[in-house]
C-alpha positions in Angstrom: -46.5 111.7 62.5 -47.8 108.6 64.2 -51.0 107.9 66.2 -48.9 108.4 69.4 -48.6 112.1 68.8 -52.3 112.8 68.9 -51.9 116.2 67.4 -54.8 118.6 67.8 -55.8 117.4 71.2 -55.3 119.3 74.5 -55.1 116.2 76.6 -53.2 113.1 75.2 -53.3 109.7 76.8 -51.0 106.7 76.3 -49.7 103.8 78.3 -46.5 101.8 78.4 -43.0 102.8 77.8 -43.5 102.8 74.0 -46.3 105.4 74.4 -44.1 107.5 76.8 -41.2 107.5 74.4 -43.3 108.5 71.4 -45.5 111.1 73.2 -43.0 112.8 75.5 -41.3 114.9 72.8 -44.6 116.3 71.7 -45.9 117.4 75.1 -45.0 120.3 77.5 -46.1 118.2 80.5 -46.2 114.4 80.7 -48.0 112.8 83.7 -47.3 109.1 84.3 -49.9 107.1 86.2 -48.9 103.5 86.8 -50.2 102.3 90.1 -52.6 99.6 89.2 -50.8 97.4 86.8 -47.9 96.4 89.1 -49.9 96.5 92.3 -52.8 94.5 90.8 -50.3 91.9 89.4 -48.6 91.6 92.8 -51.9 91.3 94.6 -53.1 88.5 92.3 -49.8 86.6 92.6 -49.6 86.9 96.4 -53.3 85.9 96.8 -52.6 82.7 94.9 -49.6 81.7 97.0 -46.9 83.3 94.8 -43.9 85.4 95.9 -42.7 88.4 94.0 -39.2 89.7 93.8 -39.4 93.1 92.0 -36.4 94.0 89.9 -35.8 97.3 88.2 -33.7 96.0 85.3 -34.7 94.5 81.9 -31.2 93.1 81.1 -28.8 90.4 82.3 -28.8 91.9 85.8 -32.4 90.8 86.2 -31.7 87.3 85.0 -28.7 87.0 87.4 -30.7 88.3 90.4 -33.6 86.0 89.7 -31.2 83.0 89.3 -29.5 83.9 92.6 -32.9 84.0 94.3 -34.0 80.7 92.8 -36.8 82.7 91.0 -38.4 82.5 87.6 -37.9 85.7 85.7 -41.1 87.1 84.3 -41.8 90.1 82.2 -44.1 93.0 82.9 -45.9 92.2 79.7 -46.9 95.7 78.9 -45.3 96.3 75.5 -46.1 93.1 73.8 -48.1 89.9 74.5 -46.2 87.1 76.1 -44.9 84.3 74.0 -46.6 80.9 74.5 -45.5 79.4 77.8 -43.8 82.6 78.9 -44.5 83.8 82.5 -45.8 87.3 82.8 -47.1 89.6 85.6 -49.6 91.1 83.2 -53.0 91.1 84.9 
């Protein structure tokens, strides 16, 4: 058992893919609410003159698509803190 399981509670809360992966097998219903992180990040980037190219992949396809667009590939930054100097959309 890990702290993700939250046994004994009627309502269990988590965030990020790591939380979903760990908690999902222990719940009859899993509700995912993820509207603020991405939209807030995009709003901040756009309001500061940035442009955002959302990509669904976390593999070489994302790197290739970013390269073709002349973009800098960032990470969502939700599972771990960014490395020093690494770009992230984490608000």
